[in-house]
C-alpha positions, 0 to 999 in steps of 0.5 A, a space after each residue: 429151882 431145884 439145890 442140888 448141893 450145899 457147902 457149910 458157910 455159904 447162906 442161899 435161898 432161892 425164891 421163883 427166879 430170885 437168887 437171895 445171897 447172904 454174906 458169910 457173917 465172918 468176912 468183911 471182903 467177899 464176892 460171888 458169882 454163878 456159872 453155867 456148866 461150862 465155867 461161863 461167869 453168868 453173873 457176879 457182885 462183890 457183898 457191900 457191908 450185911 446186906 444180902 444180893 439178891 439176882 434175878 436169874 429170869 434169863 437164864 436157861 435151864 440147865 445147872 449153875 454153880 454159885 462162888 463165893 471167894 474171900 481170899 482165904 475160901 471158895 465157897 460152893 453151890 449148884 443149882 439147877 434150873 429148869 
């Protein structure tokens, strides 16, 4: 997997087939989603406290995907590639 873009305030890392999403420090209520290039939502979740979310992305087909964090005021996004 390759990181394609990163937006400020969106903290994540790819380790093998695991996507680690860190909650924003300034926001208490925040949800996240992973979309494929057609806009189909593949995964979603909500941060609970300050615990990171870990998503197993091994089921994704090769292609470009977008991570979105929504906190009610702001949308942050980044793209990554599954090979």
